[in-house]
PDB file of N, CA, C and O in Angstrom:
ATOM      1  N   UNK A   1       7.790  33.899 -67.832  1.00  0.00           N
ATOM      2  CA  UNK A   1       7.950  32.474 -67.623  1.00  0.00           C
ATOM      3  C   UNK A   1       8.089  32.130 -66.135  1.00  0.00           C
ATOM      4  O   UNK A   1       8.317  30.970 -65.791  1.00  0.00           O
ATOM      5  N   UNK A   2       7.958  33.085 -65.285  1.00  0.00           N
ATOM      6  CA  UNK A   2       8.038  32.830 -63.856  1.00  0.00           C
ATOM      7  C   UNK A   2       6.912  31.896 -63.415  1.00  0.00           C
ATOM      8  O   UNK A   2       7.093  31.119 -62.478  1.00  0.00           O
ATOM      9  N   UNK A   3       5.753  31.959 -64.074  1.00  0.00           N
ATOM     10  CA  UNK A   3       4.630  31.089 -63.729  1.00  0.00           C
ATOM     11  C   UNK A   3       5.010  29.622 -63.857  1.00  0.00           C
ATOM     12  O   UNK A   3       4.644  28.812 -63.005  1.00  0.00           O
ATOM     13  N   UNK A   4       5.744  29.270 -64.913  1.00  0.00           N
ATOM     14  CA  UNK A   4       6.162  27.880 -65.091  1.00  0.00           C
ATOM     15  C   UNK A   4       7.104  27.458 -63.974  1.00  0.00           C
ATOM     16  O   UNK A   4       7.049  26.319 -63.512  1.00  0.00           O
ATOM     17  N   UNK A   5       7.953  28.353 -63.545  1.00  0.00           N
ATOM     18  CA  UNK A   5       8.899  28.028 -62.488  1.00  0.00           C
ATOM     19  C   UNK A   5       8.183  27.731 -61.175  1.00  0.00           C
ATOM     20  O   UNK A   5       8.530  26.773 -60.484  1.00  0.00           O
ATOM     21  N   UNK A   6       7.188  28.542 -60.826  1.00  0.00           N
ATOM     22  CA  UNK A   6       6.462  28.317 -59.576  1.00  0.00           C
ATOM     23  C   UNK A   6       5.606  27.062 -59.687  1.00  0.00           C
ATOM     24  O   UNK A   6       5.415  26.354 -58.698  1.00  0.00           O
ATOM     25  N   UNK A   7       5.092  26.783 -60.872  1.00  0.00           N
ATOM     26  CA  UNK A   7       4.320  25.554 -61.094  1.00  0.00           C
ATOM     27  C   UNK A   7       5.184  24.337 -60.794  1.00  0.00           C
ATOM     28  O   UNK A   7       4.719  23.377 -60.179  1.00  0.00           O
ATOM     29  N   UNK A   8       6.434  24.374 -61.226  1.00  0.00           N
ATOM     30  CA  UNK A   8       7.351  23.249 -61.007  1.00  0.00           C
ATOM     31  C   UNK A   8       7.663  23.051 -59.526  1.00  0.00           C
ATOM     32  O   UNK A   8       8.021  21.951 -59.105  1.00  0.00           O
ATOM     33  N   UNK A   9       7.528  24.109 -58.742  1.00  0.00           N
ATOM     34  CA  UNK A   9       7.742  23.996 -57.303  1.00  0.00           C
ATOM     35  C   UNK A   9       6.675  23.084 -56.690  1.00  0.00           C
ATOM     36  O   UNK A   9       6.967  22.293 -55.792  1.00  0.00           O
ATOM     37  N   UNK A  10       5.445  23.201 -57.180  1.00  0.00           N
ATOM     38  CA  UNK A  10       4.331  22.449 -56.616  1.00  0.00           C
ATOM     39  C   UNK A  10       4.112  21.084 -57.262  1.00  0.00           C
ATOM     40  O   UNK A  10       3.631  20.161 -56.603  1.00  0.00           O
ATOM     41  N   UNK A  11       4.451  20.946 -58.512  1.00  0.00           N
ATOM     42  CA  UNK A  11       4.186  19.708 -59.250  1.00  0.00           C
ATOM     43  C   UNK A  11       5.424  19.260 -60.003  1.00  0.00           C
ATOM     44  O   UNK A  11       6.243  20.074 -60.431  1.00  0.00           O
ATOM     45  N   UNK A  12       5.547  17.938 -60.158  1.00  0.00           N
ATOM     46  CA  UNK A  12       6.559  17.425 -61.073  1.00  0.00           C
ATOM     47  C   UNK A  12       6.035  17.687 -62.476  1.00  0.00           C
ATOM     48  O   UNK A  12       4.915  17.303 -62.814  1.00  0.00           O
ATOM     49  N   UNK A  13       6.832  18.324 -63.267  1.00  0.00           N
ATOM     50  CA  UNK A  13       6.365  18.814 -64.563  1.00  0.00           C
ATOM     51  C   UNK A  13       5.901  17.710 -65.510  1.00  0.00           C
ATOM     52  O   UNK A  13       4.809  17.816 -66.069  1.00  0.00           O
ATOM     53  N   UNK A  14       6.681  16.667 -65.707  1.00  0.00           N
ATOM     54  CA  UNK A  14       6.350  15.652 -66.718  1.00  0.00           C
ATOM     55  C   UNK A  14       5.030  14.932 -66.427  1.00  0.00           C
ATOM     56  O   UNK A  14       4.182  14.862 -67.316  1.00  0.00           O
ATOM     57  N   UNK A  15       4.820  14.395 -65.222  1.00  0.00           N
ATOM     58  CA  UNK A  15       3.532  13.729 -64.966  1.00  0.00           C
ATOM     59  C   UNK A  15       2.340  14.673 -65.095  1.00  0.00           C
ATOM     60  O   UNK A  15       1.293  14.287 -65.614  1.00  0.00           O
ATOM     61  N   UNK A  16       2.497  15.900 -64.624  1.00  0.00           N
ATOM     62  CA  UNK A  16       1.397  16.869 -64.732  1.00  0.00           C
ATOM     63  C   UNK A  16       1.091  17.161 -66.193  1.00  0.00           C
ATOM     64  O   UNK A  16      -0.075  17.210 -66.584  1.00  0.00           O
ATOM     65  N   UNK A  17       2.122  17.356 -67.002  1.00  0.00           N
ATOM     66  CA  UNK A  17       1.912  17.648 -68.415  1.00  0.00           C
ATOM     67  C   UNK A  17       1.347  16.436 -69.151  1.00  0.00           C
ATOM     68  O   UNK A  17       0.595  16.596 -70.112  1.00  0.00           O
ATOM     69  N   UNK A  18       1.694  15.248 -68.721  1.00  0.00           N
ATOM     70  CA  UNK A  18       1.129  14.043 -69.339  1.00  0.00           C
ATOM     71  C   UNK A  18      -0.380  14.008 -69.140  1.00  0.00           C
ATOM     72  O   UNK A  18      -1.124  13.742 -70.084  1.00  0.00           O
ATOM     73  N   UNK A  19      -0.837  14.275 -67.914  1.00  0.00           N
ATOM     74  CA  UNK A  19      -2.279  14.284 -67.652  1.00  0.00           C
ATOM     75  C   UNK A  19      -2.981  15.370 -68.455  1.00  0.00           C
ATOM     76  O   UNK A  19      -4.042  15.133 -69.032  1.00  0.00           O
ATOM     77  N   UNK A  20      -2.397  16.548 -68.491  1.00  0.00           N
ATOM     78  CA  UNK A  20      -3.004  17.661 -69.233  1.00  0.00           C
ATOM     79  C   UNK A  20      -3.067  17.336 -70.724  1.00  0.00           C
ATOM     80  O   UNK A  20      -4.077  17.606 -71.374  1.00  0.00           O
ATOM     81  N   UNK A  21      -1.994  16.757 -71.271  1.00  0.00           N
ATOM     82  CA  UNK A  21      -1.992  16.395 -72.687  1.00  0.00           C
ATOM     83  C   UNK A  21      -3.011  15.304 -72.997  1.00  0.00           C
ATOM     84  O   UNK A  21      -3.646  15.330 -74.051  1.00  0.00           O
ATOM     85  N   UNK A  22      -3.170  14.350 -72.092  1.00  0.00           N
ATOM     86  CA  UNK A  22      -4.190  13.320 -72.298  1.00  0.00           C
ATOM     87  C   UNK A  22      -5.581  13.944 -72.271  1.00  0.00           C
ATOM     88  O   UNK A  22      -6.449  13.570 -73.060  1.00  0.00           O
ATOM     89  N   UNK A  23      -5.789  14.879 -71.379  1.00  0.00           N
ATOM     90  CA  UNK A  23      -7.091  15.546 -71.263  1.00  0.00           C
ATOM     91  C   UNK A  23      -7.405  16.356 -72.520  1.00  0.00           C
ATOM     92  O   UNK A  23      -8.546  16.363 -72.980  1.00  0.00           O
ATOM     93  N   UNK A  24      -6.419  17.027 -73.070  1.00  0.00           N
ATOM     94  CA  UNK A  24      -6.627  17.920 -74.214  1.00  0.00           C
ATOM     95  C   UNK A  24      -6.445  17.243 -75.571  1.00  0.00           C
ATOM     96  O   UNK A  24      -6.558  17.903 -76.604  1.00  0.00           O
ATOM     97  N   UNK A  25      -6.168  15.946 -75.588  1.00  0.00           N
ATOM     98  CA  UNK A  25      -5.899  15.238 -76.840  1.00  0.00           C
ATOM     99  C   UNK A  25      -7.125  15.247 -77.754  1.00  0.00           C
ATOM    100  O   UNK A  25      -8.251  15.034 -77.306  1.00  0.00           O
ATOM    101  N   UNK A  26      -6.887  15.494 -79.024  1.00  0.00           N
ATOM    102  CA  UNK A  26      -7.959  15.513 -80.022  1.00  0.00           C
ATOM    103  C   UNK A  26      -8.202  14.126 -80.620  1.00  0.00           C
ATOM    104  O   UNK A  26      -9.301  13.837 -81.094  1.00  0.00           O
ATOM    105  N   UNK A  27      -7.196  13.285 -80.600  1.00  0.00           N
ATOM    106  CA  UNK A  27      -7.323  11.955 -81.188  1.00  0.00           C
ATOM    107  C   UNK A  27      -6.812  10.901 -80.230  1.00  0.00           C
ATOM    108  O   UNK A  27      -6.750  11.113 -79.019  1.00  0.00           O
ATOM    109  N   UNK A  28      -6.450   9.767 -80.792  1.00  0.00           N
ATOM    110  CA  UNK A  28      -5.937   8.665 -79.982  1.00  0.00           C
ATOM    111  C   UNK A  28      -4.528   8.989 -79.501  1.00  0.00           C
ATOM    112  O   UNK A  28      -3.734   9.591 -80.224  1.00  0.00           O
ATOM    113  N   UNK A  29      -4.229   8.579 -78.267  1.00  0.00           N
ATOM    114  CA  UNK A  29      -2.913   8.851 -77.684  1.00  0.00           C
ATOM    115  C   UNK A  29      -2.277   7.534 -77.256  1.00  0.00           C
ATOM    116  O   UNK A  29      -2.905   6.701 -76.602  1.00  0.00           O
ATOM    117  N   UNK A  30      -1.025   7.374 -77.638  1.00  0.00           N
ATOM    118  CA  UNK A  30      -0.230   6.207 -77.264  1.00  0.00           C
ATOM    119  C   UNK A  30       0.977   6.693 -76.463  1.00  0.00           C
ATOM    120  O   UNK A  30       1.343   7.866 -76.536  1.00  0.00           O
ATOM    121  N   UNK A  31       1.585   5.801 -75.711  1.00  0.00           N
ATOM    122  CA  UNK A  31       2.724   6.174 -74.872  1.00  0.00           C
ATOM    123  C   UNK A  31       3.841   6.807 -75.696  1.00  0.00           C
ATOM    124  O   UNK A  31       4.463   7.773 -75.254  1.00  0.00           O
ATOM    125  N   UNK A  32       4.100   6.278 -76.881  1.00  0.00           N
ATOM    126  CA  UNK A  32       5.190   6.814 -77.701  1.00  0.00           C
ATOM    127  C   UNK A  32       4.902   8.242 -78.147  1.00  0.00           C
ATOM    128  O   UNK A  32       5.800   9.085 -78.143  1.00  0.00           O
ATOM    129  N   UNK A  33       3.662   8.521 -78.530  1.00  0.00           N
ATOM    130  CA  UNK A  33       3.329   9.888 -78.954  1.00  0.00           C
ATOM    131  C   UNK A  33       3.321  10.836 -77.754  1.00  0.00           C
ATOM    132  O   UNK A  33       3.700  12.001 -77.880  1.00  0.00           O
ATOM    133  N   UNK A  34       2.891  10.342 -76.596  1.00  0.00           N
ATOM    134  CA  UNK A  34       2.893  11.154 -75.386  1.00  0.00           C
ATOM    135  C   UNK A  34       4.328  11.501 -74.979  1.00  0.00           C
ATOM    136  O   UNK A  34       4.598  12.616 -74.533  1.00  0.00           O
ATOM    137  N   UNK A  35       5.238  10.548 -75.134  1.00  0.00           N
ATOM    138  CA  UNK A  35       6.646  10.778 -74.800  1.00  0.00           C
ATOM    139  C   UNK A  35       7.215  11.919 -75.642  1.00  0.00           C
ATOM    140  O   UNK A  35       7.953  12.762 -75.132  1.00  0.00           O
ATOM    141  N   UNK A  36       6.874  11.944 -76.925  1.00  0.00           N
ATOM    142  CA  UNK A  36       7.358  13.021 -77.798  1.00  0.00           C
ATOM    143  C   UNK A  36       6.742  14.356 -77.401  1.00  0.00           C
ATOM    144  O   UNK A  36       7.422  15.382 -77.411  1.00  0.00           O
ATOM    145  N   UNK A  37       5.472  14.349 -77.054  1.00  0.00           N
ATOM    146  CA  UNK A  37       4.767  15.582 -76.707  1.00  0.00           C
ATOM    147  C   UNK A  37       5.341  16.243 -75.462  1.00  0.00           C
ATOM    148  O   UNK A  37       5.487  17.465 -75.419  1.00  0.00           O
ATOM    149  N   UNK A  38       5.670  15.441 -74.444  1.00  0.00           N
ATOM    150  CA  UNK A  38       6.176  16.011 -73.191  1.00  0.00           C
ATOM    151  C   UNK A  38       7.702  15.993 -73.107  1.00  0.00           C
ATOM    152  O   UNK A  38       8.279  16.282 -72.059  1.00  0.00           O
ATOM    153  N   UNK A  39       8.353  15.647 -74.229  1.00  0.00           N
ATOM    154  CA  UNK A  39       9.814  15.631 -74.318  1.00  0.00           C
ATOM    155  C   UNK A  39      10.423  14.756 -73.223  1.00  0.00           C
ATOM    156  O   UNK A  39      11.173  15.224 -72.367  1.00  0.00           O
ATOM    157  N   UNK A  40      10.076  13.476 -73.279  1.00  0.00           N
ATOM    158  CA  UNK A  40      10.495  12.527 -72.263  1.00  0.00           C
ATOM    159  C   UNK A  40      10.796  11.195 -72.945  1.00  0.00           C
ATOM    160  O   UNK A  40      10.306  10.941 -74.045  1.00  0.00           O
ATOM    161  N   UNK A  41      11.589  10.352 -72.311  1.00  0.00           N
ATOM    162  CA  UNK A  41      11.856   9.045 -72.905  1.00  0.00           C
ATOM    163  C   UNK A  41      10.626   8.144 -72.780  1.00  0.00           C
ATOM    164  O   UNK A  41       9.811   8.289 -71.868  1.00  0.00           O
ATOM    165  N   UNK A  42      10.523   7.226 -73.710  1.00  0.00           N
ATOM    166  CA  UNK A  42       9.400   6.290 -73.717  1.00  0.00           C
ATOM    167  C   UNK A  42       9.359   5.486 -72.415  1.00  0.00           C
ATOM    168  O   UNK A  42       8.291   5.314 -71.828  1.00  0.00           O
ATOM    169  N   UNK A  43      10.503   4.998 -71.965  1.00  0.00           N
ATOM    170  CA  UNK A  43      10.537   4.170 -70.762  1.00  0.00           C
ATOM    171  C   UNK A  43      10.096   4.956 -69.526  1.00  0.00           C
ATOM    172  O   UNK A  43       9.419   4.409 -68.655  1.00  0.00           O
ATOM    173  N   UNK A  44      10.469   6.217 -69.445  1.00  0.00           N
ATOM    174  CA  UNK A  44      10.055   7.054 -68.309  1.00  0.00           C
ATOM    175  C   UNK A  44       8.546   7.297 -68.345  1.00  0.00           C
ATOM    176  O   UNK A  44       7.881   7.261 -67.310  1.00  0.00           O
ATOM    177  N   UNK A  45       8.015   7.545 -69.538  1.00  0.00           N
ATOM    178  CA  UNK A  45       6.568   7.748 -69.693  1.00  0.00           C
ATOM    179  C   UNK A  45       5.811   6.498 -69.268  1.00  0.00           C
ATOM    180  O   UNK A  45       4.815   6.596 -68.551  1.00  0.00           O
ATOM    181  N   UNK A  46       6.261   5.337 -69.693  1.00  0.00           N
ATOM    182  CA  UNK A  46       5.581   4.080 -69.337  1.00  0.00           C
ATOM    183  C   UNK A  46       5.623   3.864 -67.827  1.00  0.00           C
ATOM    184  O   UNK A  46       4.634   3.427 -67.240  1.00  0.00           O
ATOM    185  N   UNK A  47       6.742   4.162 -67.201  1.00  0.00           N
ATOM    186  CA  UNK A  47       6.865   4.014 -65.743  1.00  0.00           C
ATOM    187  C   UNK A  47       5.858   4.921 -65.022  1.00  0.00           C
ATOM    188  O   UNK A  47       5.195   4.490 -64.079  1.00  0.00           O
ATOM    189  N   UNK A  48       5.749   6.171 -65.469  1.00  0.00           N
ATOM    190  CA  UNK A  48       4.799   7.111 -64.868  1.00  0.00           C
ATOM    191  C   UNK A  48       3.368   6.663 -65.131  1.00  0.00           C
ATOM    192  O   UNK A  48       2.526   6.715 -64.235  1.00  0.00           O
ATOM    193  N   UNK A  49       3.085   6.221 -66.366  1.00  0.00           N
ATOM    194  CA  UNK A  49       1.735   5.770 -66.714  1.00  0.00           C
ATOM    195  C   UNK A  49       1.312   4.551 -65.896  1.00  0.00           C
ATOM    196  O   UNK A  49       0.147   4.434 -65.515  1.00  0.00           O
ATOM    197  N   UNK A  50       2.244   3.650 -65.626  1.00  0.00           N
ATOM    198  CA  UNK A  50       1.921   2.477 -64.806  1.00  0.00           C
ATOM    199  C   UNK A  50       1.543   2.902 -63.390  1.00  0.00           C
ATOM    200  O   UNK A  50       0.616   2.346 -62.800  1.00  0.00           O
ATOM    201  N   UNK A  51       2.254   3.883 -62.845  1.00  0.00           N
ATOM    202  CA  UNK A  51       1.909   4.398 -61.515  1.00  0.00           C
ATOM    203  C   UNK A  51       0.548   5.087 -61.550  1.00  0.00           C
ATOM    204  O   UNK A  51      -0.239   4.962 -60.612  1.00  0.00           O
ATOM    205  N   UNK A  52       0.273   5.812 -62.631  1.00  0.00           N
ATOM    206  CA  UNK A  52      -1.031   6.475 -62.775  1.00  0.00           C
ATOM    207  C   UNK A  52      -2.157   5.455 -62.934  1.00  0.00           C
ATOM    208  O   UNK A  52      -3.270   5.671 -62.456  1.00  0.00           O
ATOM    209  N   UNK A  53      -1.864   4.357 -63.599  1.00  0.00           N
ATOM    210  CA  UNK A  53      -2.870   3.299 -63.760  1.00  0.00           C
ATOM    211  C   UNK A  53      -3.189   2.674 -62.401  1.00  0.00           C
ATOM    212  O   UNK A  53      -4.354   2.431 -62.089  1.00  0.00           O
ATOM    213  N   UNK A  54      -2.173   2.417 -61.606  1.00  0.00           N
ATOM    214  CA  UNK A  54      -2.387   1.866 -60.265  1.00  0.00           C
ATOM    215  C   UNK A  54      -3.193   2.816 -59.390  1.00  0.00           C
ATOM    216  O   UNK A  54      -3.947   2.381 -58.520  1.00  0.00           O
ATOM    217  N   UNK A  55      -3.030   4.125 -59.625  1.00  0.00           N
ATOM    218  CA  UNK A  55      -3.761   5.139 -58.861  1.00  0.00           C
ATOM    219  C   UNK A  55      -5.161   5.368 -59.419  1.00  0.00           C
ATOM    220  O   UNK A  55      -5.935   6.142 -58.856  1.00  0.00           O
ATOM    221  N   UNK A  56      -5.490   4.697 -60.523  1.00  0.00           N
ATOM    222  CA  UNK A  56      -6.815   4.825 -61.113  1.00  0.00           C
ATOM    223  C   UNK A  56      -7.012   6.090 -61.935  1.00  0.00           C
ATOM    224  O   UNK A  56      -8.136   6.573 -62.068  1.00  0.00           O
ATOM    225  N   UNK A  57      -5.928   6.632 -62.489  1.00  0.00           N
ATOM    226  CA  UNK A  57      -6.022   7.863 -63.262  1.00  0.00           C
ATOM    227  C   UNK A  57      -6.074   7.639 -64.768  1.00  0.00           C
ATOM    228  O   UNK A  57      -6.679   8.427 -65.495  1.00  0.00           O
ATOM    229  N   UNK A  58      -5.435   6.558 -65.244  1.00  0.00           N
ATOM    230  CA  UNK A  58      -5.425   6.264 -66.685  1.00  0.00           C
ATOM    231  C   UNK A  58      -5.770   4.800 -66.926  1.00  0.00           C
ATOM    232  O   UNK A  58      -5.617   3.952 -66.047  1.00  0.00           O
ATOM    233  N   UNK A  59      -6.236   4.528 -68.134  1.00  0.00           N
ATOM    234  CA  UNK A  59      -6.507   3.163 -68.589  1.00  0.00           C
ATOM    235  C   UNK A  59      -5.682   2.877 -69.826  1.00  0.00           C
ATOM    236  O   UNK A  59      -5.424   3.770 -70.632  1.00  0.00           O
ATOM    237  N   UNK A  60      -5.272   1.630 -69.971  1.00  0.00           N
ATOM    238  CA  UNK A  60      -4.617   1.159 -71.182  1.00  0.00           C
ATOM    239  C   UNK A  60      -5.621   0.262 -71.903  1.00  0.00           C
ATOM    240  O   UNK A  60      -6.193  -0.648 -71.303  1.00  0.00           O
ATOM    241  N   UNK A  61      -5.830   0.523 -73.185  1.00  0.00           N
ATOM    242  CA  UNK A  61      -6.718  -0.315 -73.987  1.00  0.00           C
ATOM    243  C   UNK A  61      -5.904  -0.871 -75.143  1.00  0.00           C
ATOM    244  O   UNK A  61      -5.436  -0.121 -76.000  1.00  0.00           O
ATOM    245  N   UNK A  62      -5.736  -2.185 -75.163  1.00  0.00           N
ATOM    246  CA  UNK A  62      -4.893  -2.803 -76.171  1.00  0.00           C
ATOM    247  C   UNK A  62      -5.580  -2.770 -77.531  1.00  0.00           C
ATOM    248  O   UNK A  62      -6.723  -3.206 -77.668  1.00  0.00           O
ATOM    249  N   UNK A  63      -4.878  -2.251 -78.532  1.00  0.00           N
ATOM    250  CA  UNK A  63      -5.344  -2.225 -79.918  1.00  0.00           C
ATOM    251  C   UNK A  63      -4.252  -2.840 -80.776  1.00  0.00           C
ATOM    252  O   UNK A  63      -3.334  -2.150 -81.219  1.00  0.00           O
ATOM    253  N   UNK A  64      -4.357  -4.124 -81.004  1.00  0.00           N
ATOM    254  CA  UNK A  64      -3.295  -4.818 -81.737  1.00  0.00           C
ATOM    255  C   UNK A  64      -2.035  -4.835 -80.896  1.00  0.00           C
ATOM    256  O   UNK A  64      -2.037  -5.316 -79.763  1.00  0.00           O
ATOM    257  N   UNK A  65      -0.962  -4.308 -81.459  1.00  0.00           N
ATOM    258  CA  UNK A  65       0.305  -4.252 -80.727  1.00  0.00           C
ATOM    259  C   UNK A  65       0.426  -2.994 -79.887  1.00  0.00           C
ATOM    260  O   UNK A  65       1.328  -2.891 -79.057  1.00  0.00           O
ATOM    261  N   UNK A  66      -0.469  -2.035 -80.089  1.00  0.00           N
ATOM    262  CA  UNK A  66      -0.392  -0.756 -79.389  1.00  0.00           C
ATOM    263  C   UNK A  66      -1.379  -0.695 -78.231  1.00  0.00           C
ATOM    264  O   UNK A  66      -2.386  -1.404 -78.210  1.00  0.00           O
ATOM    265  N   UNK A  67      -1.067   0.170 -77.267  1.00  0.00           N
ATOM    266  CA  UNK A  67      -1.971   0.399 -76.135  1.00  0.00           C
ATOM    267  C   UNK A  67      -2.444   1.844 -76.172  1.00  0.00           C
ATOM    268  O   UNK A  67      -1.656   2.781 -76.041  1.00  0.00           O
ATOM    269  N   UNK A  68      -3.735   1.997 -76.350  1.00  0.00           N
ATOM    270  CA  UNK A  68      -4.349   3.317 -76.371  1.00  0.00           C
ATOM    271  C   UNK A  68      -4.499   3.806 -74.934  1.00  0.00           C
ATOM    272  O   UNK A  68      -4.898   3.043 -74.054  1.00  0.00           O
ATOM    273  N   UNK A  69      -4.182   5.071 -74.700  1.00  0.00           N
ATOM    274  CA  UNK A  69      -4.282   5.664 -73.368  1.00  0.00           C
ATOM    275  C   UNK A  69      -5.548   6.487 -73.257  1.00  0.00           C
ATOM    276  O   UNK A  69      -5.871   7.263 -74.156  1.00  0.00           O
ATOM    277  N   UNK A  70      -6.264   6.323 -72.163  1.00  0.00           N
ATOM    278  CA  UNK A  70      -7.425   7.153 -71.877  1.00  0.00           C
ATOM    279  C   UNK A  70      -7.406   7.519 -70.396  1.00  0.00           C
ATOM    280  O   UNK A  70      -6.886   6.780 -69.560  1.00  0.00           O
ATOM    281  N   UNK A  71      -7.979   8.663 -70.098  1.00  0.00           N
ATOM    282  CA  UNK A  71      -8.115   9.083 -68.703  1.00  0.00           C
ATOM    283  C   UNK A  71      -9.372   8.470 -68.105  1.00  0.00           C
ATOM    284  O   UNK A  71     -10.390   8.329 -68.783  1.00  0.00           O
ATOM    285  N   UNK A  72      -9.295   8.116 -66.851  1.00  0.00           N
ATOM    286  CA  UNK A  72     -10.486   7.707 -66.123  1.00  0.00           C
ATOM    287  C   UNK A  72     -11.217   8.980 -65.705  1.00  0.00           C
ATOM    288  O   UNK A  72     -10.714  10.084 -65.914  1.00  0.00           O
ATOM    289  N   UNK A  73     -12.391   8.829 -65.120  1.00  0.00           N
ATOM    290  CA  UNK A  73     -13.123   9.997 -64.631  1.00  0.00           C
ATOM    291  C   UNK A  73     -12.270  10.734 -63.601  1.00  0.00           C
ATOM    292  O   UNK A  73     -12.171  11.960 -63.625  1.00  0.00           O
ATOM    293  N   UNK A  74     -11.664   9.978 -62.706  1.00  0.00           N
ATOM    294  CA  UNK A  74     -10.806  10.563 -61.680  1.00  0.00           C
ATOM    295  C   UNK A  74      -9.597  11.264 -62.306  1.00  0.00           C
ATOM    296  O   UNK A  74      -9.230  12.361 -61.887  1.00  0.00           O
ATOM    297  N   UNK A  75      -8.986  10.637 -63.301  1.00  0.00           N
ATOM    298  CA  UNK A  75      -7.844  11.233 -63.987  1.00  0.00           C
ATOM    299  C   UNK A  75      -8.209  12.524 -64.686  1.00  0.00           C
ATOM    300  O   UNK A  75      -7.429  13.476 -64.695  1.00  0.00           O
ATOM    301  N   UNK A  76      -9.394  12.557 -65.271  1.00  0.00           N
ATOM    302  CA  UNK A  76      -9.876  13.755 -65.940  1.00  0.00           C
ATOM    303  C   UNK A  76     -10.078  14.895 -64.935  1.00  0.00           C
ATOM    304  O   UNK A  76      -9.752  16.048 -65.219  1.00  0.00           O
ATOM    305  N   UNK A  77     -10.612  14.564 -63.773  1.00  0.00           N
ATOM    306  CA  UNK A  77     -10.811  15.577 -62.727  1.00  0.00           C
ATOM    307  C   UNK A  77      -9.475  16.119 -62.227  1.00  0.00           C
ATOM    308  O   UNK A  77      -9.326  17.324 -62.028  1.00  0.00           O
ATOM    309  N   UNK A  78      -8.504  15.230 -62.025  1.00  0.00           N
ATOM    310  CA  UNK A  78      -7.170  15.659 -61.573  1.00  0.00           C
ATOM    311  C   UNK A  78      -6.542  16.565 -62.629  1.00  0.00           C
ATOM    312  O   UNK A  78      -5.949  17.589 -62.288  1.00  0.00           O
ATOM    313  N   UNK A  79      -6.664  16.201 -63.907  1.00  0.00           N
ATOM    314  CA  UNK A  79      -6.114  17.022 -64.989  1.00  0.00           C
ATOM    315  C   UNK A  79      -6.766  18.401 -65.003  1.00  0.00           C
ATOM    316  O   UNK A  79      -6.091  19.406 -65.225  1.00  0.00           O
ATOM    317  N   UNK A  80      -8.073  18.450 -64.768  1.00  0.00           N
ATOM    318  CA  UNK A  80      -8.773  19.735 -64.710  1.00  0.00           C
ATOM    319  C   UNK A  80      -8.235  20.602 -63.575  1.00  0.00           C
ATOM    320  O   UNK A  80      -8.027  21.803 -63.746  1.00  0.00           O
ATOM    321  N   UNK A  81      -8.015  19.989 -62.426  1.00  0.00           N
ATOM    322  CA  UNK A  81      -7.505  20.738 -61.274  1.00  0.00           C
ATOM    323  C   UNK A  81      -6.079  21.227 -61.512  1.00  0.00           C
ATOM    324  O   UNK A  81      -5.735  22.352 -61.148  1.00  0.00           O
ATOM    325  N   UNK A  82      -5.258  20.387 -62.120  1.00  0.00           N
ATOM    326  CA  UNK A  82      -3.877  20.793 -62.431  1.00  0.00           C
ATOM    327  C   UNK A  82      -3.900  21.971 -63.405  1.00  0.00           C
ATOM    328  O   UNK A  82      -3.155  22.937 -63.236  1.00  0.00           O
ATOM    329  N   UNK A  83      -4.761  21.889 -64.427  1.00  0.00           N
ATOM    330  CA  UNK A  83      -4.884  22.995 -65.382  1.00  0.00           C
ATOM    331  C   UNK A  83      -5.336  24.269 -64.685  1.00  0.00           C
ATOM    332  O   UNK A  83      -4.848  25.360 -64.982  1.00  0.00           O
ATOM    333  N   UNK A  84      -6.276  24.118 -63.753  1.00  0.00           N
ATOM    334  CA  UNK A  84      -6.774  25.272 -63.015  1.00  0.00           C
ATOM    335  C   UNK A  84      -5.698  25.937 -62.194  1.00  0.00           C
ATOM    336  O   UNK A  84      -5.594  27.164 -62.175  1.00  0.00           O
ATOM    337  N   UNK A  85      -4.891  25.135 -61.511  1.00  0.00           N
ATOM    338  CA  UNK A  85      -3.798  25.683 -60.710  1.00  0.00           C
ATOM    339  C   UNK A  85      -2.771  26.352 -61.624  1.00  0.00           C
ATOM    340  O   UNK A  85      -2.264  27.428 -61.307  1.00  0.00           O
ATOM    341  N   UNK A  86      -2.467  25.721 -62.751  1.00  0.00           N
ATOM    342  CA  UNK A  86      -1.496  26.278 -63.683  1.00  0.00           C
ATOM    343  C   UNK A  86      -1.993  27.631 -64.217  1.00  0.00           C
ATOM    344  O   UNK A  86      -1.207  28.563 -64.382  1.00  0.00           O
ATOM    345  N   UNK A  87      -3.287  27.727 -64.480  1.00  0.00           N
ATOM    346  CA  UNK A  87      -3.840  28.996 -64.980  1.00  0.00           C
ATOM    347  C   UNK A  87      -3.840  30.086 -63.908  1.00  0.00           C
ATOM    348  O   UNK A  87      -3.709  31.269 -64.225  1.00  0.00           O
ATOM    349  N   UNK A  88      -3.984  29.696 -62.653  1.00  0.00           N
ATOM    350  CA  UNK A  88      -3.940  30.674 -61.564  1.00  0.00           C
ATOM    351  C   UNK A  88      -2.546  31.252 -61.375  1.00  0.00           C
ATOM    352  O   UNK A  88      -2.387  32.406 -60.976  1.00  0.00           O
ATOM    353  N   UNK A  89      -1.540  30.437 -61.667  1.00  0.00           N
ATOM    354  CA  UNK A  89      -0.164  30.892 -61.490  1.00  0.00           C
ATOM    355  C   UNK A  89       0.231  31.712 -62.683  1.00  0.00           C
ATOM    356  O   UNK A  89       1.359  32.201 -62.749  1.00  0.00           O
TER     357      UNK A  89
END
């Protein structure tokens, strides 16, 4: 588990795992389900997602009362790079 420890030195774990989980998602992803997946509070996930949206990494698509999360092309590339670094460690 030393690899995870060194990964945390370079990246904040929750935002990095959020991007990776969005990239690897098999179905639709919502903030509430993402919060459970990365073991984080809903409010913290929304705060991080809003910053990622401003950076052009994620999109919110309103579906009724829910907001579907998708990665932008740039977000997908960043997630790929994070996964690559994690695999190297």
